[in-house]
C-alpha atoms as one frame of an Amber mdcrd trajectory, in Angstrom:
protein
   0.000   0.000   0.000   1.251   3.480  -0.869  -0.138   6.226   1.365   0.888
   9.847   1.024   2.294  11.541   4.101   0.987  14.997   4.804   3.035  18.077
   4.114   4.132  20.728   6.610   1.513  23.491   6.263   4.227  26.057   6.949
   6.003  25.085   3.743   3.037  25.226   1.387   4.240  25.781  -2.199   2.453
  28.043  -4.650   2.376  25.315  -7.302   0.336  22.162  -6.858   1.958  18.741
  -7.045   0.182  16.159  -9.263   1.071  13.504  -6.689  -1.184  15.339  -4.224
  -4.213  14.116  -6.137  -3.911  10.749  -4.373  -4.036  10.113  -0.653  -3.815
   6.349  -0.921  -3.201   3.810  -3.706  -3.175   0.177  -2.609  -0.435  -1.934
  -4.142  -3.144  -4.105  -5.670  -6.355  -2.597  -7.077  -9.666  -3.733  -5.676
 -11.107  -5.780  -8.519 -14.806  -5.867  -9.286 -16.942  -8.778 -10.401 -15.985
 -10.193 -13.785 -18.418  -9.568 -16.594 -20.425  -6.777 -15.016 -21.742  -3.701
 -16.845 -18.630  -1.718 -15.833 -16.106  -4.506 -16.359 -12.754  -3.162 -17.518
 -13.313   0.346 -16.158 -11.047   1.874 -13.510 -12.306   4.271 -10.869 -11.195
   6.192  -7.796 -13.077   7.463  -4.774 -12.763  10.623  -2.729 -11.213   9.817
   0.641 -14.354  10.522   2.607 -15.862   7.348   1.086 -15.177   4.017   2.779
 -13.310   1.165   1.122 -13.046  -1.982   3.214  -9.669  -2.513   4.954  -8.388
   0.897   3.848  -8.205   4.027   6.002 -10.683   6.845   5.479  -9.050  10.176
   6.368 -11.402  12.899   5.070  -8.020  14.655   4.600  -7.488  14.814   8.372
  -4.766  12.434   9.614  -6.070  12.511  13.204  -9.516  11.445  11.981  -8.218
   8.441  10.001  -9.946   5.112  10.674  -9.853   1.821   8.822 -13.158   0.972
   7.192 -14.630  -2.415   8.022 -16.817  -2.490   4.900 -17.279  -0.735   1.588
 -19.560   2.253   1.269 -22.797   1.132  -0.382 -21.964   2.973  -3.605 -18.530
   1.320  -3.784 -20.143  -2.088  -3.385 -22.545  -1.374  -6.237 -19.737  -0.279
  -8.576 -17.543  -3.278  -7.717 -20.509  -5.587  -8.217 -20.940  -3.996 -11.650
 -17.373  -4.998 -12.527 -15.393  -1.760 -12.078 -11.894  -1.852 -10.554 -11.002
   0.540  -7.719  -7.539   2.113  -8.085  -7.291   4.275  -4.973  -8.525   7.132
  -2.804  -8.159  10.793  -3.692  -7.370  14.051  -1.913  -9.990  16.567  -0.884
 -10.532  19.770   1.012 -10.576  18.627   4.622 -13.957  17.222   5.684 -15.232
  18.196   2.227 -15.282  21.810   3.397 -14.166  23.949   0.468 -14.414  24.468
  -3.265 -10.760  25.004  -4.142  -8.572  21.952  -3.410  -5.932  23.641  -1.233
  -7.417  22.860   2.201  -5.627  19.571   2.733  -2.561  18.641   4.779  -1.789
  16.168   1.996  -1.022  19.056  -0.343  -2.796  21.317  -2.805  -4.157  19.520
  -5.854  -3.171  21.420  -9.010  -5.308  22.345 -11.960  -4.779  19.754 -14.685
  -3.895  22.496 -17.207  -1.722  24.811 -15.102  -0.278  23.716 -11.750  -0.203
  27.278 -10.454  -4.016  27.319 -10.423  -6.438  25.587  -8.084  -8.139  22.411
  -9.171 -11.398  23.293  -7.501 -12.759  21.278  -4.614 -13.609  19.758  -2.396
 -13.415  16.705  -4.692 -10.098  17.943  -6.030  -8.165  14.703  -6.420 -11.059
  12.852  -8.056 -11.349  15.540 -10.716  -7.593  15.601 -11.347  -7.175  11.841
 -11.826 -10.077  11.827 -14.298  -8.838  14.874 -16.218  -5.329  13.421 -16.468
  -6.615  10.071 -17.724  -5.540   7.952 -14.733  -9.041   6.493 -14.265 -12.202
   6.258 -16.330 -14.419   7.826 -13.692 -14.236   8.861 -10.058 -16.572   9.496
  -7.166 -16.751  12.793  -5.372 -19.285  14.287  -3.036 -21.263  17.465  -3.544
 -22.869  19.693  -0.932 -22.193  23.177  -2.275 -20.651  22.411  -5.658 -17.787
  20.020  -4.918 -18.865  17.719  -7.728 -19.189  20.536 -10.241 -16.570  23.251
  -9.635 -13.582  20.873 -10.085 -15.180  19.544 -13.273 -15.601  23.025 -14.722
 -12.014  24.002 -13.883 -10.524  20.814 -15.387 -12.461  20.296 -18.648 -14.384
  17.218 -17.512 -17.979  16.238 -16.774 -19.327  16.557 -13.242 -22.649  14.767
 -12.704 -24.398  15.888  -9.507 -27.346  13.548  -9.108 -30.644  14.385  -7.519
 -30.325  14.111  -3.764 -31.028  10.631  -2.442 -30.416   8.890  -5.758 -27.099
   7.362  -4.588 -26.740   5.884  -1.117 -24.496   7.817   1.281 -24.012   4.898
   3.679 -20.269   4.706   4.317 -19.647   8.325   3.320 -18.341  10.864   5.843
 -20.954  13.621   5.578 -20.369  17.328   5.217 -24.016  18.356   5.650 -25.915
  15.094   5.549 -29.358  16.332   4.509 -28.034  18.073   1.384 -25.039  15.903
   0.464 -24.890  13.663  -2.558 -22.237  11.380  -3.999 -21.207  12.735  -7.407
 -19.478  11.351 -10.494 -16.603  12.705 -12.592 -15.856  11.439 -16.094 -14.384
  12.742 -19.339 -17.644  12.195 -21.215 -21.315  12.307 -20.343 -22.007   8.694
 -21.439 -19.288   7.424 -19.085 -20.725   9.426 -16.195 -24.210   8.119 -16.981
 -22.989   4.506 -17.155 -21.487   4.894 -13.700 -24.608   6.545 -12.307 -26.845
   3.820 -13.723 -24.952   1.276 -11.611 -24.384   3.495  -8.572 -27.950   4.592
  -7.938 -30.560   2.716  -6.004 -32.683   3.103  -2.906 -30.994   2.195   0.378
 -33.179   1.927   3.505 -30.061   2.295   5.670 -29.570   5.857   4.380 -32.062
   8.195   6.078 -32.009  10.515   3.071 -32.223   7.887   0.329 -35.259   8.274
  -1.938 -37.075   6.208  -4.542 -36.971   8.638  -7.428 -38.686   8.198 -10.764
 -36.459   9.943 -13.287 -37.921  12.030 -16.089 -37.722   9.818 -19.204 -38.291
  12.619 -21.715 -35.456  14.709 -23.199 -35.757  18.460 -23.363 -36.451  18.119
 -27.075 -35.324  19.802 -30.264 -36.580  23.133 -28.918 -36.340  24.088 -25.273
 -36.135  27.172 -23.093 -33.099  27.814 -20.928 -32.860  30.296 -18.084 -29.940
  32.725 -17.775 -29.375  34.807 -14.617 -29.919  38.514 -15.156 -27.200  39.163
 -12.575 -24.008  37.557 -13.882 -20.813  38.053 -11.889 -17.510  36.887 -13.353
 -15.296  38.516 -10.702 -13.904  40.914 -13.336 -12.765  37.981 -15.489 -13.563
  39.061 -19.043 -12.319  35.770 -20.493 -14.943  33.943 -18.464 -17.635  36.424
 -19.507 -16.758  35.962 -23.178 -16.739  32.181 -22.770 -20.210  32.241 -21.238
 -21.515  34.434 -24.060 -20.276  31.783 -26.484 -21.968  29.100 -24.401 -25.300
  30.905 -24.698 -24.883  31.044 -28.463 -24.106  27.327 -28.572 -27.242  26.545
 -26.573 -29.254  28.539 -29.091 -27.683  26.568 -31.930 -28.911  23.411 -30.199
 -32.475  24.725 -30.272 -32.557  26.594 -26.982 -34.472  29.818 -26.427 -32.870
  32.019 -23.738 -35.023  33.385 -20.923 -33.486  35.814 -18.433 -34.528  35.564
 -14.805 -33.890  37.204 -11.450 -31.085  35.241  -9.783 -31.416  36.996  -6.410
 -33.494  34.264  -4.680 -30.964  31.621  -5.759 -28.096  33.730  -4.425 -29.930
  34.323  -1.156 -30.552  30.592  -0.759 -26.872  29.933  -1.447 -25.842  32.340
   1.323 -27.783  30.326   3.896 -25.376  27.405   3.549 -22.562  29.211   5.369
 -24.254  32.306   6.802 -27.128  30.805   8.780 -27.838  28.086  11.311 -27.732
  25.567   8.441 -23.990  25.658   9.069 -24.688  23.722  12.257 -25.123  20.587
  10.170 -21.438  20.679   9.253 -20.559  20.729  12.945 -23.034  17.931  13.654
 -21.399  15.767  10.977 -18.080  15.559  12.887 -19.112  16.755  16.363 -17.725
  13.833  18.337 -14.314  14.096  16.686 -14.235  17.883  16.493 -14.996  18.469
  20.174 -11.952  16.435  21.195  -9.545  17.192  18.319 -10.386  20.731  17.277
  -6.737  21.810  17.220  -5.948  19.069  14.692  -8.357  20.490  12.121  -6.693
  22.952   9.748  -7.789  26.495   9.104 -10.052  27.817   7.714 -11.971  24.517
   8.031 -11.686  24.676  11.823 -13.272  28.121  12.089 -16.064  27.241   9.666
 -17.048  24.098  11.553 -16.659  25.782  14.947 -19.063  28.534  13.912 -21.715
  25.850  13.563 -21.679  25.413  17.351 -22.906  28.959  17.917 -26.479  28.446
  16.711 -29.478  27.320  18.725 -32.347  25.057  17.780 -34.679  27.993  17.080
 -32.072  29.436  14.699 -32.147  26.231  12.675 -35.922  26.423  12.267 -35.659
  30.071  11.239 -33.109  29.134   8.566 -35.228  26.243   7.310 -38.280  28.491
   7.002 -36.259  31.103   5.136 -34.982  28.439   2.755 -38.541  27.274   2.071
 -39.590  30.860   1.392 -36.806  31.261  -1.161 -37.676  27.913  -2.713 -41.246
  29.128  -3.222 -39.913  32.230  -4.971 -37.768  30.182  -7.340 -40.353  27.466
  -8.112 -42.432  29.522 -10.617 -39.324  30.002 -12.762 -39.683  26.434 -14.009
 -42.895  27.470 -15.749 -40.807  29.890 -17.823 -37.968  27.598 -18.838 -36.971
  23.927 -18.892 -33.356  24.088 -17.766 -31.087  26.653 -16.162 -27.711  27.552
 -17.709 -25.002  29.026 -15.469 -21.211  29.186 -15.462 -19.860  26.335 -13.368
 -17.431  28.782 -11.766 -17.093  32.517 -12.402 -13.300  32.526 -12.717  -9.995
  30.752 -11.990  -7.693  31.529  -9.049  -4.061  30.673  -8.495  -3.077  28.630
  -5.482  -1.211  31.656  -4.144  -4.289  33.872  -4.477  -6.472  31.294  -2.745
  -4.093  30.897   0.171  -3.881  34.641   0.659  -7.677  35.019   0.823  -9.042
  31.523   1.439 -12.583  32.341   2.579 -13.688  35.101   0.206 -12.239  33.550
  -2.950 -13.594  30.123  -2.062 -17.050  31.665  -1.653 -16.796  33.237  -5.106
 -16.118  29.849  -6.691 -19.528  28.750  -5.379 -21.444  31.688  -6.873 -23.479
  29.423  -9.170 -23.402  26.145  -7.237 -24.275  26.625  -3.549 -28.058  26.854
  -3.965 -28.624  23.715  -6.045 -28.758  21.013  -3.379 -30.519  23.313  -0.925
 -33.376  23.722  -3.423 -33.324  20.028  -4.397 -32.245  20.298  -8.029 -30.196
  18.023 -10.288 -27.176  19.439 -12.113 -24.559  18.534 -14.701 -21.317  20.414
 -15.307 -20.086  20.073 -18.888 -16.915  21.368 -20.594 -17.643  24.369 -22.791
 -14.435  25.911 -24.156 -10.750  26.550 -23.674  -9.951  30.166 -22.869  -7.152
  32.091 -24.615  -5.052  31.717 -21.440  -5.184  27.931 -21.752  -7.599  27.353
 -18.883 -10.920  25.520 -19.276 -14.377  27.039 -18.962 -17.365  24.901 -18.018
 -21.097  25.422 -17.850 -23.677  23.804 -15.599 -27.156  22.683 -16.587 -29.662
  22.657 -13.721 -33.201  21.259 -13.625 -35.693  20.010 -11.030 -35.076  16.873
  -9.008 -35.427  13.747 -11.156 -34.215  15.422 -14.379 -30.886  13.559 -14.310
 -31.353  11.634 -17.575 -32.747  14.633 -19.442 -29.766  16.713 -18.276 -27.374
  13.986 -19.423 -29.050  13.863 -22.839 -28.778  17.631 -23.305 -25.311  17.715
 -21.754 -24.019  15.180 -24.256 -25.472  17.197 -27.144 -23.771  20.302 -25.801
 -20.413  18.617 -25.164 -20.388  17.100 -28.644 -20.903  20.567 -30.124 -17.768
  21.960 -28.438 -15.163  19.931 -30.315 -13.030  19.841 -27.160 -10.510  17.163
 -26.271 -11.265  14.936 -23.292  -9.996  16.387 -20.044  -6.272  17.179 -20.203
  -5.459  14.028 -22.172  -5.472  15.640 -25.621  -7.540  12.730 -26.918 -10.463
  13.715 -29.155 -13.964  13.484 -27.768 -15.469  10.085 -28.479 -18.625   9.943
 -30.652 -22.029  10.449 -29.090 -23.675   7.401 -27.589 -27.268   6.481 -26.939
 -27.794   6.884 -23.218 -29.543   3.967 -21.574 -32.987   5.134 -20.498 -33.569
   5.713 -16.801 -34.925   2.764 -14.854 -38.679   2.422 -14.803 -40.377   3.118
 -11.517 -42.537   0.019 -11.236 -44.627   1.649  -8.516 -45.968   4.333 -10.880
 -49.335   3.534 -12.511 -49.144   2.925 -16.251 -51.702   2.888 -19.045 -51.705
   0.320 -21.862 -51.951   1.774 -25.367 -52.353   0.212 -28.826 -50.714   2.003
 -31.767 -51.313   1.148 -35.428 -49.515   3.756 -37.529 -46.926   6.509 -37.263
 -46.194   5.616 -33.619 -45.091   2.048 -34.402 -41.462   1.131 -33.679 -39.191
   2.794 -36.228 -41.957   5.068 -37.500 -41.714   8.898 -37.557 -43.677   9.573
 -34.351 -42.410   6.705 -32.211 -40.188   9.172 -30.345 -43.306  10.704 -28.775
 -43.818   7.437 -26.936 -40.191   6.922 -25.958 -39.660  10.417 -24.601 -42.520
   9.761 -22.174 -41.012   6.574 -20.838 -43.274   4.236 -22.808 -42.087   0.684
 -23.370 -43.056  -1.826 -26.040 -44.883  -4.795 -24.538 -45.658  -6.899 -27.607
 -46.899  -7.043 -31.148 -50.575  -7.967 -31.504 -53.650  -7.788 -33.748 -57.090
  -6.327 -33.373 -60.149  -8.523 -33.270 -61.557  -8.990 -36.831 -63.815  -5.976
 -36.382 -61.803  -3.150 -37.989 -60.829  -1.603 -41.279 -57.678   0.463 -41.928
 -57.527   3.567 -44.137 -54.657   5.704 -45.457 -55.735   9.192 -44.434 -55.213
  11.923 -47.009 -53.200  15.043 -46.239 -51.673  13.907 -42.948 -48.040  14.798
 -42.090 -46.366  12.477 -41.489 -48.649  10.012 -43.287 -51.020   8.277 -40.882
 -53.644   5.570 -41.043 -57.099   5.593 -39.528 -58.481   2.560 -37.707 -62.273
   2.285 -37.829 -64.488  -0.261 -36.123 -67.147  -1.708 -38.437 -70.197  -4.019
 -38.091 -69.614  -7.755 -37.583 -68.533  -9.587 -40.721 -67.207  -6.434 -42.443
 -63.803  -6.142 -40.752 -60.448  -7.875 -40.454 -57.619  -8.192 -37.932 -55.098
  -5.315 -38.147 -51.500  -5.579 -36.913 -50.549  -3.201 -34.084 -48.172  -2.779
 -31.162 -49.106  -2.647 -27.493 -47.125  -0.177 -25.365 -47.456   1.033 -21.821
 -46.744   4.529 -20.528 -46.642   6.223 -17.111 -50.034   7.764 -16.457 -48.259
  10.977 -15.464 -47.199  11.434 -19.108 -50.329  10.095 -20.794 -52.189  13.391
 -20.791 -49.397  15.224 -22.614 -49.295  12.424 -25.194 -53.026  12.513 -25.869
 -52.834  16.307 -26.233 -50.612  15.798 -29.301 -53.292  13.866 -31.190 -55.199
  15.907 -33.715 -58.425  15.252 -35.639 -59.583  13.058 -37.231 -57.710  10.719
 -34.859 -58.465  10.172 -31.219 -58.106   7.693 -28.383 -60.789   5.109 -27.740
 -61.147   1.476 -26.726 -59.710  -1.176 -29.077 -60.557  -4.877 -28.850 -57.614
  -7.208 -29.453 -57.721 -10.650 -31.043 -57.543 -12.279 -27.605 -60.668 -10.402
 -26.541 -58.908  -7.968 -24.227 -59.655  -4.221 -24.356 -56.973  -1.505 -24.422
 -56.771   2.195 -25.102 -55.799   2.869 -28.712 -55.938   5.065 -31.800 -59.258
   5.247 -33.630 -60.486   7.384 -36.492 -63.640   9.438 -37.063 -65.883   7.688
 -39.595 -66.261  10.851 -41.682 -62.517  10.915 -42.425 -62.673   7.387 -43.872
 -65.244   8.262 -46.534 -62.705   9.595 -49.014 -59.657   7.699 -47.725 -58.030
   4.700 -49.368 -59.022   1.412 -47.769 -55.816  -0.524 -47.080 -57.272  -3.239
 -44.853 -56.049  -5.978 -47.188 -52.440  -5.129 -46.290 -53.118  -6.288 -42.723
 -51.369  -3.305 -41.158 -49.682   0.038 -41.670 -46.138  -1.329 -41.735 -46.915
  -3.706 -44.592 -48.570  -0.870 -46.491 -45.594   1.497 -46.097 -43.132  -1.230
 -47.091 -45.092  -1.720 -50.291 -44.997   2.045 -50.898 -41.476   3.421 -50.242
 -41.545   7.047 -49.175 -44.890   6.738 -47.421
């Protein structure tokens, strides 16, 4: 086992050391199950996440303890076949957004070692950006899974709270923490998340979340803060302007909004009694080893002791008030676009003003978990000074897959290399759909025409989480017509008197009832939804046609179905 010794804080250099990215690398990797979905992939974990038989330090040597079991998320990834390489450096007790608050050394930016890597998940971001692993776990309370991604040209996926178990993770602020994922591409991050997530009854904040199955679509609205602060960094301002233009090229329509409630919510994290949760997370250790916690982490945690119970309730009420102010914004746009970080700072600058500059790095991140949103940081551009610029996409809880879909589209449009490796971005991949919430009611639907698999309107089913159950036929009570003037071409299914019909091929799908209304709203005359009898005698909802529309339409019943008709008539 190779474990890094901590440096003398009095001899802190102004340039980060790449070796500081790791706290511990076992001599032998921890191998996952052969043949799993992540087989062949290498990953690292932030050293506030337990790995059995290895010490967990949270970047505090006095706190170090040997874990007796894997964190739940580590178990899931190993069971999926991934191989664990080691444990990475962090801002002590995950308290910071810059990567310099560790006795194990400052983690450098992957593009310029004089600059901060971002934190607190500094080492995880660095080993991904430099190509040492395929993905890495961080944690995110105030932006620790996003800021390092934006500063190092990689993807930072901050899941909806409760999606990944936090059992075996040293908390920073347990009610708003989440394990996060770093990768060089969105598909890699999504593959890791798909295996990492799952409800865990041992985690008091774990949730069974049904993820939105629909993408944001070819046209969408994206919110931009009216009050943008780049800390006088004109290169960052110019990079964000270019990001807005790229979003418009992808079909986005910008909508400006008042950012003040988000900023006020963000301030509560460190400037209200909510800070007491950080003290509660390490209270037993902190009360007996306060002098062994480094500054400014010590002062931040200690401040959490100064609040009373009534102060906590006041802060929670204020947060709910701000959440109510922000909620109506989602009626105006689908996704929020912000800079991941407003600027870059050197390690020397950060050490000379560690509290104020750290706070500035969280300008666009601190509010997200407090208001229960999902977020994805995606590389956007390389600045003229050679430093990366990243953007973050934010949407309501449960939007993780939709954010990944849009994030991949955006990343592909940048033409950037992957991380600091220089390797070209790999081609876009189809993201596996989010898991189906089997507890949600679903409606069974028969489709006969343009919504069949491979047909022009099938996407309307898929974007609503519909799944194909089987191919089937109607009872011999229907006739099929090619409707004139429909775009794309569509058939009409009409029930007729006994002895006048035939069986028509169709597909049976099911769809979450929560999305059924929006699907039905897309259907225009002369089509509608009614009850269709299948050949086995069962009844399902399905497409039917007004009888008037069939009067002048071509009867194509003898084809036995719309697919056979279109195959006989290429271009239909």
